N, C-alpha and C positions, 0 to 999 in steps of 0.2 A: 504493500500500500504506500509506503514511504517513497519507493522508487517511482511509482505511478504519479504521485503528487509532484515530485521533482521534475519528472518528464513534462507534466502539464505546465508547470511554472516556466520551464525553459522554452516550451512551445509558445506560451503567451508572450514571453520576453522578446523572442525572435520576431514574432508577428508585430509587436509594438514598434520595435526598431525599424522594421521594414516599412511600416506605415509612415513613420516619422520621416524616413529618408525620402520616400516618394513625395511627401508634401514639400520637402525642401527642394526637390528637383523640379517642382512645378507641375506635377501630374495629379495633385490631390483634387478630386472631384467631390469633396465632402459637401454636406448641406450648407445652405446659405448662412444660417444662424451661427454655426461654428466658425465659419470664415470671418464673418463680420465681428463676432465677439472677440476672436483672437486679435484681429486688427485693432480694435478699440483698446484692448489691454496693452498692446505694444505702443500705441499712440500715447498712453498715459505715462510711459517711461520718461525719464529726464532727457534722453537723447533720442532723436528720431531715426537713427541709423538702422535699428532692428525693424522698425516699422516699414522702411523703404525696402529692406531686404525681403521682407514678407510680401510686399506689394509686387516686387519684381520677379520673385521666384515661385510664388504659389498661385496657381490658376484657379479662380473661383468657378462656380457653375455657369455664370454669365458675365460679360464685360461690365454690366451695370453694377455688379457688386463691388468691383474695384473702384468705379466712379463714386459709389456711395461712400466708401472709406475715404477717398480723396476729398470728398465734400466735407466730411467730418474734420479732416486735417485742415481744410481751408477755414472752417469755422473756428477751429482752435487757434490758428495763426492770426485770424481777425481779432479774436479776443485778446491775445497777447500784444498785438500791435496797439490796440486801443488802450490797454492797461499801461504800457510803457509811454504812450503819448501823454496820458494823464499824469504819469509819474515824472514827465519831463526828461526821460532817458532817450536822447536823440538817436544814439547808435543802435540800441536794441530795437527801437521802433522801426528804423530803416531795415534792420535785419529781418524782422518778421514781415514787413511789407514786401521784401524781396521774395520770401517764401510764398506769399499770396500770389505774387506775379507769376510764379512758376506753375501753379496748379489751377488758376482760374483766369478768365479774361478780365483785364483791368483797363478801363477807358482812359483816354487822355485827360478828361476832366477830373477823374479820381486821382490820377498821378499828380496833376497840377495842384489840386486841393491839398493832397498829402504833403507835398514839398513846400507849399506856402506855410502850412502848420509847422513843419520841421524848421524852416528858417526862423520863424517866430521863437520857437523853443531854443534854437541855437544862439539867438541873440541874448536870451535870458541866461543861458549858460556861459555867456561871454566867449563863445566859439567864433571869434572874429574872422580867423582865416577860413574856417569852414563856411561861414555865411557868405564871405566874398566868393569862395569857390562855387557855391550854389548859384549865386547871382550870375556869375560868368558862364558856368556850364549849362544852366537852364535858360539862358538868354533873358534874364530878368534885368530890370533897371538897376544900374549900379548906384551905390550910396555915395554921397558927396565926400565922405571920409575914406573911401576905398583906396585912394591913391594920394601919395605925397605930391606936392607940386615939384617942378623941376629941381632935382638935386644934382649938383656938380659931381662928376665921376670921382674927383679927388677927395670928396667927402667920405667915400667908402673905405679909405685906408684904415681908419680906426676900428671898423667892423670886421676886419680881416684877422683871423687868428692863425698862428703857425703851430702845427701839431707834429709831435714826434712820439713814437711808440717803441718801447722796449718789451720784448717778450721772452719768457722762459718756457721751454718746451722739451718734450722727450723725443729724441731723434729715432731713426729706424734701428739703431744699435742699442736702444733703451738707455741712452745717456742723456743727462740734463744739459741743455745748451741754452745760450743766451744770444739774442740779436741786439746790437747796439748801434743805432736803432734798427728795427726791422722794417719800419714804415715811416714815411715822412710826407706831410701834405698840408692842406689848407682847410680852414673852417670859417663859417659865417656866424658872427655873434647875433643871437636871437634876442636875448634879454640879459639880466644881470648875472645869470648863472648857467646859461645854456648855449651850446654851439652846435650848429648844423654842419655836418660833413658827409663825405661819401662813405657808404657802407664798405666799399672795396678796401678802404684804408684800415678798417678794423675787423674785417671778416675772419682773419686768421685767429683772432682772440677767442672765437667760438669753436675752434677745432678741438677734438678730444685730447690732443697731445699737449695743449696749452696748460701750463701749471700756474703762471702768474704773469702780470703785465703792469707796465707803468706808462701813463700818458702824460706828457709834458706839454704845456701851452705857453705861447708867448704872444702878447698883445701890446702893441705900442711900447716895445722895449721893457715890458713887464713880464717876467718869466716865473712860472710856478708849475708844480706837478700835483698829482693826486686826482686828476679828472677821471671820470668813469663813464662807460657806455651805459645809458639808461634805457634806450629804445632803438629799434632799427626796423627798416623795411627793406629786406634784401631784394624784393621785386622791383622797387623804384630806385634802389641803390642809395638809400638815405639812412643816416644814423644821427642820433643826438647825444652829445656829451654833456655831463653835468659837472660843474666845478664848485668847490667850496669858496674859492676866491672870487670876489665880486668883479664883474667885467664892465667895461665901458660900453654903452649901447644906445640905440635910438628907440624911444617908446613906440609901441604899435608897429613892430617889424613888418606885419602883414601888408602895411600900406606901401612898403618899398617894392612889393612884388607886382610886376606888370601882368597884363593879360597875354600869355604866350601864344594864344590863337591869332593875335593881330600881327605878329612878326611876318615879314615878307622876304623872300629870297633876294639877295643883293643888298639888303639893308645893313648899314654899318653897325658893328657890335664890338664891345670891349671885353677882354678877359682879365680879371684881376686875381692874382694868386701868387704863391711863392714858387715861381717857375724855376726849376733846377736849383732850388736853394736860395735864389735871389729874392730877398724879402720884398713884398708888395710891388711886384712887377706888373705893369699894365701893358697888354698887347692889343693891337687893333686888327680887325678883319671884317668879313661880311658873313651874313647868314648864307650858308651853302645850300641848306635844305631845311624847310620848316619842320618836317617830320621824317624820322628814320625809325624803322622797327627796332626797338630795344631787344637785346638778347632774351630776356626773361619775360617781358610784358610791357605794354604801353609803348610810348615813342620817345625818342630823343631829338634834340635840335642839333643839326650839324653846322659847324662853323669852320672857317679857315684861319681864324686868329690863333697864334701860337699858344699851345697849352702843354708845356714840358712837364715831366714828372715832378711832382711837388705842388702843381697847380690844382690837382684833384681836390674837390671840396671848395674851390674858390668861386668867384662870382662872374656871371655873364650879364653885362650891363648894356642897356640901350643908350642911344644918343639923348633920349628924353630923361635919363637919370634914373630909370627904374630897372629893377632886377628881373631878367627874363629866364633865368635858370641858374643851376649850379654845375660848375665844370666837373667833368669826369676824366677827361684825357682823350686819347685817340691813337691814331697811327703815327708813330714818331717819324719826324722829318718829311711827312707827306702833306702837311697842312690839312689833315682830316681829323677834326676833334669833335667831341660830343658834350652835351649838357642835358641835365634833367630839366624839363620845362617848369616854369614857375607855377602853372596851374596844377601840375602833379604835386608840387610841394605844398600848395595851399590845401589840397584835398586831404592831407594826412597830418599837417603840422600840429593841429590841436590835440591829436592823439599821441604824437611823438614827445612833445614837451613835458607832459605829466608822466611819461614813462609807461604808457599803456602798451600792452602786448598786441602786436599786429598779427592777425591770423589770416593770412592770404590762403585762398583755396586752390585746389587743383583737381583735375580729373585723372592725373597720373598716366597720360598717354603722350605719344609722339605723333605729330601730324605731318603730312606732306601733301603738296598740291600736285594733281595729275597734270603733267605737261600736255598730254594728248587730249585731255578733257578740261578745258578752262572752266573755272568756277566750281570744280569738284575737289573736295578735300577728303583724304582717306587716312585711316589709322595705320601708322607705320611701326608702332611699337607700343607695348603696354607694360608699365612698371608692375612688379609683383604686388606692391601695396596699393595699387589703383582701386578706387571705389567702384570702377566699372567691371572689375573681374567677375562680380556676381551677376552681371546682367546678360552674359552670353556674348558680349561683343568680342570680335576677333581682329587680328591684324589683317588688313586688306578691306575691311568694311568701310563704307562711305559715311562720313558724318554729315547729316542733312541739315539739322537745325538744333539750336540751343534756346530753350524758352520760346520756341516758335519763331525765333529770329534766324533766317536762313544763313547757313555757313557757306560762303563762297570763297573764303580765303582763310589762311591760318591766322592772320591778324584779326579778322572779323571774329573768329571763335575766341581768341584771347581776350578781346575787349569785353565780351559777354561775361566771361569768368572773372576777369579783373575787377568788375564792378560788384562782385559778390564777396561773401565772407565764408570762412570755414564754418560748417554747420548749416549753411543754406542748402536748400533743395534746388535742383536744376532739372528741367525737363529735357531729356536727350532723345533726339530722333536720329536713328541711323539705318543704313540699308545693308543687309547681308545677302547671301545667295537666295534666300527664300522670300525677300521683300523688305518692306519698311517695318521697323520695330520702334516702339516708344517705351522708354524707361524713365523713372524718376529717381534721381541719384542724390544721396546725401554727401555733400562735398567734404572731403577731409582737408586737414591743414597741409599746405604745401611746404615740404621741407626746404630749409635754406640751401642744403646741398643734396639735390635729388639723387645724384649718383651714389654719394656716401650713404645716404639713408637707405637706398635700395640694397646696398651690400650689408649694412648693419642689421636691418630688420628681416632679411631673408637669407637663405643659404647662398653663399657665393656661387655655388654651382647652378642654382636656379636662375641667377642673373647673367649667366654667360652669354646667352643668345641676345639679350637686350643690349649688353655692353660690347661684345666682340663678335657677334654674328654666328655663334655655334652653340649647340647644346650637346650634352652627353647623357648616356644611359646610366642611371644611378644603380641599376640592378646588375650591371655588367662591368666589373672592374677586375684588375689583377695587379699584383705587386711584382716589380722587376728590380733587381740590383743593377745599377747602371754606373759605369765609370765615366766621369765627366771632369775634364781639367784636373787630372791627377787626384781626384777624389771619388770615392764610391758612395752612391746614394741609393737608398731603397725608395723607389717612387711608386705611387699609386697611379695606374693608367686607366683611363675611362674610354669606353667605346663611344665614338662620335655618333650621335643620333641624327642631327640635322646640321646643315651648313648653309648660311645665308648667301644668296647669289651676290657676287661682287664684293664680298667681305674680304678682308686681308688674308685670312687663312684659306679661303676658297682659291684665291689667286696664287697662293703658295702650294696648291695641290692637295690640300686636305679634303678627304671625301668621307661620306657616311661609312661606318664600320671600321675606319681607321682608329688608331689609339692615340690619345693625348695624355701626356703626363704634365702636371703643373709644377714647375720648378720654383716659381715665386709668384705671389699675388699680394700686392700691398697698395696702400692709398696714401698719397702725399698731397696735401692741400685739396684741390678740387679735381684731381686726376687719379684714375686707377691704372696701375701698371701690372702687367702680367708677362711671365716668361714661360713658354711651354716647349715640350719636346714631342715631336710628331713621329709616330711609327706607322707607316703605311700597313694596311691589312695583310699584304702579301710579303712583308719583309720582316727581318729579325734585326733589332737594333744592334746586336752584338756583331753584325756583319757590316755595319756602316764603316766606310773608310774614314770619313770626316763627320763625326757626330754633330759638330757645330753647325753643319749645313741644315740640320733638322731642328735646330733650336730657333724659335721665333719670339721676338719681343714686341709687345703691343702696349698701347696706352689708349685710354678712353677719357677724353677731356669732358668738361661740363657740357651738357646739352645746350644748344643755342636757341635759334629762333623758332624751333618747332615743338617746344615743350608746352603742354597745356595742363 
């Protein structure tokens, strides 16, 4: 009897697991009430990611049931939006309004009414920069106090800070090293204790091998140390430093920022910074292009005014005496330099100065535009941590629309995501071999280092195809003792599963079923390095005359303009 009871229990357990797995795979045809009730329970959780996983992977009896749950989500977001408007929380109200926009039709009148209310609240919160940004971006009437009257370019000298950074870190030999200094650049004084600079100047401070750092500031021959990074936006390439020492400043810094949408190609422009270590150097040039696609998101201004190393974080000044951007640098000796537009700075400044955490979103995919099909954008890569992995999207699928906004270019797709936050919902429409598919995706936070995060959060072997264009079979490996450069190594070799067309290894003759042994795999700054030994399927490595001919060295730099 006891054996019979145990048998029945195991049978019930197996059946229960089987039913659960079927639901997770989207083939549950259970009754409507069970589907609806489970969706409501998930919607009541603090984060909506499980709710959207359920929406995307579980098939109800009829499409109307999914719409019913989305309607409940819409009501929930409407209530939260209203609550935070009443509380005067500008940023959270915008967050929940964006979620509404993803799941229901919102009229132009509703949008205008909402942002009129937001501008009123922002004024009450003293978000002067954000109010100005709203007026400029929404085409509203500018305030009479939005801009300073003509300010001579020479007046900006005292607002320029000189920044140098020393860093202690652990090198690849596990030894503590010091850079003296490792970085040098410029900054713009915002108020009595805050300086705006380029994120690229401080980004290495956030690497896992950093142990300590010291930031020194000099302003008008007054030098001091002890500044610290309190906030940054890696997407816009902005960072804010805070100092204990009081700085000389101009009140209401936001009034110095011009409307970067108004600049024109050929217009004279000045760059003020510590070019090549020469303090407060002013160079002159023209606007070469009003907009250039920035590597990670948004746009930059291109100028031909000299911007040598050390000028990064400095000022881009117009003839009218207004700031139109922050210098980043560019192509050395080629008169091709870039700056973050002033409107981008305005959009985020009121969050950076108080040290708020900036949570930029991402879909965790790589995009490419089809050369033979203009206006078509397809998925060229998917990060292992992408929130889209649960939707069934695959490499090669076409991205049709985001929040019902047609995607006809990579830049267009990036703009939609750039205007949202981590934790927002976005409606994704894509096309695969069976037709068009609609999914609602909970956006995750975009890592500051997408490549490093992909390696850190997943198996390095899982990310080989994404980074280097080949994958291996984890179930087929063998260990071989190999003599290389007067040393004997015991290496694990993996059978190659797939090789990407036109990848480096494919060009070197690597094929499926060949063997790859990984000699080294490490990460320095924003680049992953790998050294592998290739053994063709029909050869024995001990028969190689020159084994070095089969050792390949690769590196994968940070992804540029196609990451979303």
